[in-house]
N, CA, C and O atoms as CSV, one atom per row, in Angstrom:
chain,resi,resn,atom,element,x,y,z
A,1,UNK,N,N,0.835,-1.185,0.000
A,1,UNK,CA,C,0.000,0.000,0.000
A,1,UNK,C,C,0.879,1.246,0.000
A,1,UNK,O,O,0.590,2.217,-0.699
A,2,UNK,N,N,1.946,1.214,0.783
A,2,UNK,CA,C,2.828,2.379,0.850
A,2,UNK,C,C,3.485,2.660,-0.494
A,2,UNK,O,O,3.686,3.820,-0.856
A,3,UNK,N,N,3.824,1.600,-1.242
A,3,UNK,CA,C,4.450,1.802,-2.548
A,3,UNK,C,C,3.500,2.527,-3.495
A,3,UNK,O,O,3.929,3.383,-4.268
A,4,UNK,N,N,2.217,2.191,-3.439
A,4,UNK,CA,C,1.236,2.841,-4.303
A,4,UNK,C,C,0.993,4.270,-3.836
A,4,UNK,O,O,0.758,5.157,-4.656
A,5,UNK,N,N,1.048,4.502,-2.523
A,5,UNK,CA,C,0.890,5.863,-2.018
A,5,UNK,C,C,2.042,6.740,-2.482
A,5,UNK,O,O,1.838,7.905,-2.823
A,6,UNK,N,N,3.255,6.189,-2.498
A,6,UNK,CA,C,4.420,6.954,-2.931
A,6,UNK,C,C,4.461,7.121,-4.445
A,6,UNK,O,O,4.868,8.166,-4.954
A,7,UNK,N,N,4.038,6.083,-5.159
A,7,UNK,CA,C,4.032,6.132,-6.622
A,7,UNK,C,C,2.741,5.480,-7.117
A,7,UNK,O,O,2.688,4.258,-7.265
A,8,UNK,N,N,1.704,6.272,-7.376
A,8,UNK,CA,C,0.405,5.721,-7.769
A,8,UNK,C,C,0.423,4.932,-9.082
A,8,UNK,O,O,-0.528,4.213,-9.387
A,9,UNK,N,N,1.493,5.063,-9.852
A,9,UNK,CA,C,1.589,4.340,-11.118
A,9,UNK,C,C,2.522,3.139,-11.049
A,9,UNK,O,O,2.954,2.640,-12.088
A,10,UNK,N,N,2.840,2.667,-9.855
A,10,UNK,CA,C,3.716,1.510,-9.683
A,10,UNK,C,C,2.941,0.243,-10.059
A,10,UNK,O,O,2.155,-0.278,-9.268
A,11,UNK,N,N,3.176,-0.232,-11.265
A,11,UNK,CA,C,2.434,-1.369,-11.807
A,11,UNK,C,C,2.598,-2.614,-10.940
A,11,UNK,O,O,1.624,-3.322,-10.688
A,12,UNK,N,N,3.797,-2.882,-10.489
A,12,UNK,CA,C,4.052,-4.075,-9.676
A,12,UNK,C,C,3.267,-4.009,-8.366
A,12,UNK,O,O,2.660,-4.998,-7.954
A,13,UNK,N,N,3.277,-2.857,-7.718
A,13,UNK,CA,C,2.538,-2.703,-6.466
A,13,UNK,C,C,1.031,-2.824,-6.698
A,13,UNK,O,O,0.329,-3.444,-5.899
A,14,UNK,N,N,0.539,-2.245,-7.773
A,14,UNK,CA,C,-0.892,-2.333,-8.080
A,14,UNK,C,C,-1.299,-3.779,-8.331
A,14,UNK,O,O,-2.355,-4.212,-7.870
A,15,UNK,N,N,-0.474,-4.531,-9.056
A,15,UNK,CA,C,-0.773,-5.942,-9.277
A,15,UNK,C,C,-0.737,-6.726,-7.977
A,15,UNK,O,O,-1.551,-7.625,-7.763
A,16,UNK,N,N,0.201,-6.389,-7.115
A,16,UNK,CA,C,0.261,-7.047,-5.807
A,16,UNK,C,C,-0.989,-6.797,-4.989
A,16,UNK,O,O,-1.534,-7.717,-4.380
A,17,UNK,N,N,-1.439,-5.564,-4.975
A,17,UNK,CA,C,-2.667,-5.238,-4.246
A,17,UNK,C,C,-3.879,-5.935,-4.853
A,17,UNK,O,O,-4.805,-6.318,-4.138
A,18,UNK,N,N,-3.869,-6.098,-6.168
A,18,UNK,CA,C,-5.006,-6.768,-6.811
A,18,UNK,C,C,-5.078,-8.239,-6.425
A,18,UNK,O,O,-6.144,-8.848,-6.510
A,19,UNK,N,N,-3.963,-8.813,-6.004
A,19,UNK,CA,C,-3.950,-10.220,-5.598
A,19,UNK,C,C,-4.395,-10.426,-4.157
A,19,UNK,O,O,-4.989,-11.454,-3.832
A,20,UNK,N,N,-4.114,-9.460,-3.297
A,20,UNK,CA,C,-4.398,-9.677,-1.874
A,20,UNK,C,C,-5.711,-9.071,-1.406
A,20,UNK,O,O,-6.180,-9.373,-0.309
A,21,UNK,N,N,-6.302,-8.224,-2.227
A,21,UNK,CA,C,-7.559,-7.591,-1.862
A,21,UNK,C,C,-8.703,-8.563,-2.089
A,21,UNK,O,O,-8.766,-9.221,-3.127
A,22,UNK,N,N,-9.608,-8.655,-1.122
A,22,UNK,CA,C,-10.723,-9.597,-1.206
A,22,UNK,C,C,-11.896,-9.013,-1.996
A,22,UNK,O,O,-12.574,-9.743,-2.719
A,23,UNK,N,N,-12.134,-7.742,-1.871
A,23,UNK,CA,C,-13.267,-7.085,-2.505
A,23,UNK,C,C,-13.075,-7.030,-4.027
A,23,UNK,O,O,-12.110,-6.441,-4.513
A,24,UNK,N,N,-13.993,-7.643,-4.768
A,24,UNK,CA,C,-13.837,-7.737,-6.221
A,24,UNK,C,C,-13.799,-6.379,-6.924
A,24,UNK,O,O,-12.932,-6.174,-7.774
A,25,UNK,N,N,-14.699,-5.441,-6.608
A,25,UNK,CA,C,-14.593,-4.131,-7.268
A,25,UNK,C,C,-13.261,-3.426,-6.987
A,25,UNK,O,O,-12.702,-2.764,-7.861
A,26,UNK,N,N,-12.771,-3.577,-5.775
A,26,UNK,CA,C,-11.485,-2.963,-5.437
A,26,UNK,C,C,-10.349,-3.645,-6.206
A,26,UNK,O,O,-9.434,-2.976,-6.687
A,27,UNK,N,N,-10.408,-4.967,-6.318
A,27,UNK,CA,C,-9.392,-5.687,-7.087
A,27,UNK,C,C,-9.389,-5.213,-8.536
A,27,UNK,O,O,-8.333,-4.982,-9.124
A,28,UNK,N,N,-10.582,-5.073,-9.099
A,28,UNK,CA,C,-10.667,-4.614,-10.479
A,28,UNK,C,C,-10.131,-3.189,-10.621
A,28,UNK,O,O,-9.514,-2.857,-11.633
A,29,UNK,N,N,-10.362,-2.354,-9.619
A,29,UNK,CA,C,-9.854,-0.982,-9.705
A,29,UNK,C,C,-8.321,-0.959,-9.716
A,29,UNK,O,O,-7.722,-0.137,-10.410
A,30,UNK,N,N,-7.687,-1.851,-8.955
A,30,UNK,CA,C,-6.219,-1.925,-8.989
A,30,UNK,C,C,-5.739,-2.418,-10.350
A,30,UNK,O,O,-4.756,-1.903,-10.883
A,31,UNK,N,N,-6.420,-3.403,-10.913
A,31,UNK,CA,C,-6.045,-3.892,-12.239
A,31,UNK,C,C,-6.221,-2.809,-13.290
A,31,UNK,O,O,-5.389,-2.659,-14.185
A,32,UNK,N,N,-7.300,-2.062,-13.180
A,32,UNK,CA,C,-7.554,-0.969,-14.128
A,32,UNK,C,C,-6.448,0.075,-14.037
A,32,UNK,O,O,-5.934,0.535,-15.057
A,33,UNK,N,N,-6.086,0.443,-12.814
A,33,UNK,CA,C,-5.020,1.434,-12.636
A,33,UNK,C,C,-3.698,0.921,-13.187
A,33,UNK,O,O,-2.939,1.681,-13.789
A,34,UNK,N,N,-3.415,-0.373,-12.986
A,34,UNK,CA,C,-2.177,-0.955,-13.507
A,34,UNK,C,C,-2.168,-0.913,-15.032
A,34,UNK,O,O,-1.145,-0.595,-15.637
A,35,UNK,N,N,-3.294,-1.230,-15.651
A,35,UNK,CA,C,-3.371,-1.203,-17.110
A,35,UNK,C,C,-3.265,0.222,-17.637
A,35,UNK,O,O,-2.650,0.453,-18.679
A,36,UNK,N,N,-3.857,1.177,-16.930
A,36,UNK,CA,C,-3.750,2.573,-17.343
A,36,UNK,C,C,-2.317,3.087,-17.228
A,36,UNK,O,O,-1.876,3.892,-18.048
A,37,UNK,N,N,-1.589,2.621,-16.210
A,37,UNK,CA,C,-0.221,3.100,-16.030
A,37,UNK,C,C,0.754,2.460,-17.014
A,37,UNK,O,O,1.791,3.041,-17.335
A,38,UNK,N,N,0.416,1.258,-17.493
A,38,UNK,CA,C,1.302,0.568,-18.442
A,38,UNK,C,C,0.453,-0.231,-19.427
A,38,UNK,O,O,0.369,-1.455,-19.318
A,39,UNK,N,N,-0.179,0.450,-20.393
A,39,UNK,CA,C,-1.157,-0.200,-21.276
A,39,UNK,C,C,-0.591,-1.286,-22.183
A,39,UNK,O,O,-1.349,-2.112,-22.690
A,40,UNK,N,N,0.692,-1.306,-22.394
A,40,UNK,CA,C,1.289,-2.317,-23.271
A,40,UNK,C,C,1.866,-3.506,-22.505
A,40,UNK,O,O,2.437,-4.412,-23.112
A,41,UNK,N,N,1.724,-3.514,-21.191
A,41,UNK,CA,C,2.290,-4.563,-20.361
A,41,UNK,C,C,1.462,-5.839,-20.492
A,41,UNK,O,O,0.308,-5.886,-20.064
A,42,UNK,N,N,2.052,-6.861,-21.079
A,42,UNK,CA,C,1.370,-8.133,-21.276
A,42,UNK,C,C,1.008,-8.823,-19.971
A,42,UNK,O,O,-0.010,-9.512,-19.894
A,43,UNK,N,N,1.837,-8.643,-18.940
A,43,UNK,CA,C,1.541,-9.257,-17.642
A,43,UNK,C,C,0.262,-8.675,-17.038
A,43,UNK,O,O,-0.547,-9.402,-16.462
A,44,UNK,N,N,0.090,-7.381,-17.172
A,44,UNK,CA,C,-1.103,-6.733,-16.635
A,44,UNK,C,C,-2.336,-7.241,-17.375
A,44,UNK,O,O,-3.346,-7.572,-16.754
A,45,UNK,N,N,-2.253,-7.300,-18.684
A,45,UNK,CA,C,-3.378,-7.799,-19.473
A,45,UNK,C,C,-3.712,-9.236,-19.074
A,45,UNK,O,O,-4.883,-9.598,-18.956
A,46,UNK,N,N,-2.686,-10.044,-18.868
A,46,UNK,CA,C,-2.911,-11.434,-18.459
A,46,UNK,C,C,-3.584,-11.501,-17.094
A,46,UNK,O,O,-4.446,-12.354,-16.879
A,47,UNK,N,N,-3.214,-10.633,-16.180
A,47,UNK,CA,C,-3.832,-10.624,-14.848
A,47,UNK,C,C,-5.305,-10.228,-14.925
A,47,UNK,O,O,-6.130,-10.752,-14.176
A,48,UNK,N,N,-5.639,-9.305,-15.828
A,48,UNK,CA,C,-7.046,-8.930,-16.008
A,48,UNK,C,C,-7.823,-10.128,-16.541
A,48,UNK,O,O,-8.922,-10.418,-16.068
A,49,UNK,N,N,-7.259,-10.819,-17.518
A,49,UNK,CA,C,-7.918,-11.999,-18.082
A,49,UNK,C,C,-8.088,-13.079,-17.023
A,49,UNK,O,O,-9.149,-13.697,-16.940
A,50,UNK,N,N,-7.062,-13.315,-16.217
A,50,UNK,CA,C,-7.156,-14.303,-15.137
A,50,UNK,C,C,-8.238,-13.918,-14.135
A,50,UNK,O,O,-8.980,-14.779,-13.663
A,51,UNK,N,N,-8.333,-12.644,-13.811
A,51,UNK,CA,C,-9.362,-12.173,-12.885
A,51,UNK,C,C,-10.750,-12.483,-13.438
A,51,UNK,O,O,-11.631,-12.941,-12.711
A,52,UNK,N,N,-10.933,-12.232,-14.718
A,52,UNK,CA,C,-12.237,-12.505,-15.338
A,52,UNK,C,C,-12.534,-13.996,-15.289
A,52,UNK,O,O,-13.631,-14.399,-14.901
A,53,UNK,N,N,-11.570,-14.815,-15.677
A,53,UNK,CA,C,-11.795,-16.259,-15.753
A,53,UNK,C,C,-11.953,-16.885,-14.373
A,53,UNK,O,O,-12.837,-17.716,-14.166
A,54,UNK,N,N,-11.103,-16.495,-13.432
A,54,UNK,CA,C,-11.093,-17.149,-12.121
A,54,UNK,C,C,-12.097,-16.576,-11.129
A,54,UNK,O,O,-12.554,-17.289,-10.236
A,55,UNK,N,N,-12.441,-15.314,-11.269
A,55,UNK,CA,C,-13.310,-14.675,-10.283
A,55,UNK,C,C,-14.705,-14.339,-10.811
A,55,UNK,O,O,-15.706,-14.624,-10.154
A,56,UNK,N,N,-14.768,-13.738,-11.989
A,56,UNK,CA,C,-16.055,-13.251,-12.481
A,56,UNK,C,C,-16.863,-14.320,-13.203
A,56,UNK,O,O,-18.078,-14.400,-13.022
A,57,UNK,N,N,-16.217,-15.131,-14.007
A,57,UNK,CA,C,-16.949,-16.174,-14.744
A,57,UNK,C,C,-17.705,-17.115,-13.804
A,57,UNK,O,O,-18.870,-17.412,-14.065
A,58,UNK,N,N,-17.088,-17.592,-12.723
A,58,UNK,CA,C,-17.848,-18.456,-11.816
A,58,UNK,C,C,-19.050,-17.749,-11.179
A,58,UNK,O,O,-20.082,-18.374,-10.933
A,59,UNK,N,N,-18.914,-16.464,-10.917
A,59,UNK,CA,C,-20.032,-15.719,-10.321
A,59,UNK,C,C,-21.192,-15.580,-11.306
A,59,UNK,O,O,-22.355,-15.570,-10.903
A,60,UNK,N,N,-20.877,-15.475,-12.582
A,60,UNK,CA,C,-21.935,-15.405,-13.589
A,60,UNK,C,C,-22.700,-16.723,-13.621
A,60,UNK,O,O,-23.922,-16.732,-13.771
A,61,UNK,N,N,-21.985,-17.831,-13.481
A,61,UNK,CA,C,-22.604,-19.147,-13.593
A,61,UNK,C,C,-23.335,-19.590,-12.330
A,61,UNK,O,O,-24.368,-20.252,-12.425
A,62,UNK,N,N,-22.830,-19.244,-11.162
A,62,UNK,CA,C,-23.346,-19.858,-9.934
A,62,UNK,C,C,-24.264,-18.982,-9.100
A,62,UNK,O,O,-25.116,-19.503,-8.379
A,63,UNK,N,N,-24.119,-17.709,-9.176
A,63,UNK,CA,C,-24.889,-16.885,-8.255
A,63,UNK,C,C,-25.695,-15.854,-8.981
A,63,UNK,O,O,-25.767,-15.851,-10.210
A,64,UNK,N,N,-26.298,-14.986,-8.227
A,64,UNK,CA,C,-26.908,-13.873,-8.938
A,64,UNK,C,C,-25.798,-13.109,-9.656
A,64,UNK,O,O,-24.846,-12.658,-9.018
A,65,UNK,N,N,-25.909,-12.960,-10.956
A,65,UNK,CA,C,-24.791,-12.436,-11.736
A,65,UNK,C,C,-24.665,-10.918,-11.755
A,65,UNK,O,O,-23.794,-10.394,-12.450
A,66,UNK,N,N,-25.496,-10.198,-11.022
A,66,UNK,CA,C,-25.520,-8.740,-11.151
A,66,UNK,C,C,-24.167,-8.091,-10.903
A,66,UNK,O,O,-23.716,-7.274,-11.706
A,67,UNK,N,N,-23.509,-8.448,-9.791
A,67,UNK,CA,C,-22.210,-7.831,-9.491
A,67,UNK,C,C,-21.188,-8.201,-10.556
A,67,UNK,O,O,-20.423,-7.351,-11.011
A,68,UNK,N,N,-21.175,-9.473,-10.952
A,68,UNK,CA,C,-20.217,-9.913,-11.958
A,68,UNK,C,C,-20.452,-9.197,-13.283
A,68,UNK,O,O,-19.498,-8.774,-13.935
A,69,UNK,N,N,-21.699,-9.059,-13.684
A,69,UNK,CA,C,-22.005,-8.378,-14.944
A,69,UNK,C,C,-21.548,-6.925,-14.882
A,69,UNK,O,O,-20.975,-6.413,-15.843
A,70,UNK,N,N,-21.794,-6.266,-13.770
A,70,UNK,CA,C,-21.357,-4.884,-13.611
A,70,UNK,C,C,-19.836,-4.777,-13.741
A,70,UNK,O,O,-19.332,-3.869,-14.403
A,71,UNK,N,N,-19.109,-5.693,-13.116
A,71,UNK,CA,C,-17.651,-5.677,-13.199
A,71,UNK,C,C,-17.167,-6.052,-14.600
A,71,UNK,O,O,-16.144,-5.542,-15.058
A,72,UNK,N,N,-17.889,-6.930,-15.274
A,72,UNK,CA,C,-17.522,-7.286,-16.643
A,72,UNK,C,C,-17.707,-6.100,-17.588
A,72,UNK,O,O,-16.876,-5.858,-18.463
A,73,UNK,N,N,-18.793,-5.371,-17.404
A,73,UNK,CA,C,-19.026,-4.174,-18.225
A,73,UNK,C,C,-17.902,-3.173,-17.998
A,73,UNK,O,O,-17.397,-2.567,-18.942
A,74,UNK,N,N,-17.520,-3.008,-16.754
A,74,UNK,CA,C,-16.410,-2.102,-16.454
A,74,UNK,C,C,-15.114,-2.604,-17.094
A,74,UNK,O,O,-14.326,-1.816,-17.617
A,75,UNK,N,N,-14.902,-3.915,-17.049
A,75,UNK,CA,C,-13.686,-4.496,-17.627
A,75,UNK,C,C,-13.594,-4.223,-19.119
A,75,UNK,O,O,-12.549,-3.792,-19.606
A,76,UNK,N,N,-14.676,-4.469,-19.851
A,76,UNK,CA,C,-14.610,-4.253,-21.309
A,76,UNK,C,C,-14.540,-2.773,-21.658
A,76,UNK,O,O,-14.118,-2.416,-22.758
A,77,UNK,N,N,-14.948,-1.911,-20.735
A,77,UNK,CA,C,-14.847,-0.479,-21.021
A,77,UNK,C,C,-13.394,-0.003,-21.000
A,77,UNK,O,O,-13.031,0.889,-21.767
A,78,UNK,N,N,-12.553,-0.585,-20.131
A,78,UNK,CA,C,-11.157,-0.154,-20.106
A,78,UNK,C,C,-10.222,-1.141,-20.801
A,78,UNK,O,O,-9.068,-0.807,-21.073
A,79,UNK,N,N,-10.698,-2.345,-21.092
A,79,UNK,CA,C,-9.893,-3.354,-21.784
A,79,UNK,C,C,-10.782,-4.067,-22.802
A,79,UNK,O,O,-11.169,-5.216,-22.595
A,80,UNK,N,N,-11.104,-3.381,-23.903
A,80,UNK,CA,C,-12.052,-3.935,-24.873
A,80,UNK,C,C,-11.559,-5.190,-25.594
A,80,UNK,O,O,-12.360,-5.882,-26.223
A,81,UNK,N,N,-10.281,-5.497,-25.518
A,81,UNK,CA,C,-9.752,-6.705,-26.159
A,81,UNK,C,C,-9.845,-7.943,-25.271
A,81,UNK,O,O,-9.340,-9.003,-25.643
A,82,UNK,N,N,-10.469,-7.831,-24.129
A,82,UNK,CA,C,-10.571,-8.951,-23.186
A,82,UNK,C,C,-11.700,-9.895,-23.628
A,82,UNK,O,O,-12.855,-9.732,-23.237
A,83,UNK,N,N,-11.337,-10.873,-24.443
A,83,UNK,CA,C,-12.323,-11.797,-24.993
A,83,UNK,C,C,-13.094,-12.578,-23.928
A,83,UNK,O,O,-14.303,-12.762,-24.071
A,84,UNK,N,N,-12.426,-13.046,-22.857
A,84,UNK,CA,C,-13.201,-13.763,-21.838
A,84,UNK,C,C,-14.299,-12.899,-21.196
A,84,UNK,O,O,-15.363,-13.408,-20.845
A,85,UNK,N,N,-14.042,-11.611,-21.047
A,85,UNK,CA,C,-15.061,-10.730,-20.473
A,85,UNK,C,C,-16.246,-10.611,-21.410
A,85,UNK,O,O,-17.392,-10.651,-20.962
A,86,UNK,N,N,-15.995,-10.467,-22.696
A,86,UNK,CA,C,-17.086,-10.402,-23.673
A,86,UNK,C,C,-17.879,-11.710,-23.685
A,86,UNK,O,O,-19.108,-11.694,-23.743
A,87,UNK,N,N,-17.177,-12.832,-23.629
A,87,UNK,CA,C,-17.836,-14.141,-23.633
A,87,UNK,C,C,-18.735,-14.277,-22.401
A,87,UNK,O,O,-19.871,-14.740,-22.503
A,88,UNK,N,N,-18.223,-13.874,-21.245
A,88,UNK,CA,C,-19.019,-13.962,-20.011
A,88,UNK,C,C,-20.242,-13.049,-20.082
A,88,UNK,O,O,-21.320,-13.426,-19.623
A,89,UNK,N,N,-20.087,-11.869,-20.645
A,89,UNK,CA,C,-21.222,-10.960,-20.810
A,89,UNK,C,C,-22.279,-11.576,-21.718
A,89,UNK,O,O,-23.474,-11.479,-21.443
A,90,UNK,N,N,-21.840,-12.202,-22.790
A,90,UNK,CA,C,-22.793,-12.843,-23.697
A,90,UNK,C,C,-23.511,-13.987,-22.999
A,90,UNK,O,O,-24.707,-14.193,-23.204
A,91,UNK,N,N,-22.787,-14.725,-22.182
A,91,UNK,CA,C,-23.392,-15.825,-21.437
A,91,UNK,C,C,-24.413,-15.320,-20.424
A,91,UNK,O,O,-25.473,-15.920,-20.244
A,92,UNK,N,N,-24.085,-14.221,-19.771
A,92,UNK,CA,C,-24.981,-13.673,-18.751
A,92,UNK,C,C,-26.232,-13.111,-19.387
A,92,UNK,O,O,-27.108,-12.605,-18.685
């Protein structure tokens, strides 16, 4: 947290926070900030895709999908090339 406070564009710190934060909207916000700070970083893009596949896709299938759909819409708004997010939206 201190690294992000000192440097809000620290991609490594933002990715670290996205892994340890439990709240899904907060996790997505860290991923979004990481992608905004380094839009060409393949690792960041991969982490967004993993988040969609591992966290949001199961929520679309198993529970009330409202929160997942909202987060998926947000995901495709800042990362329109995220095919798994589009697929999950179509499924929902």
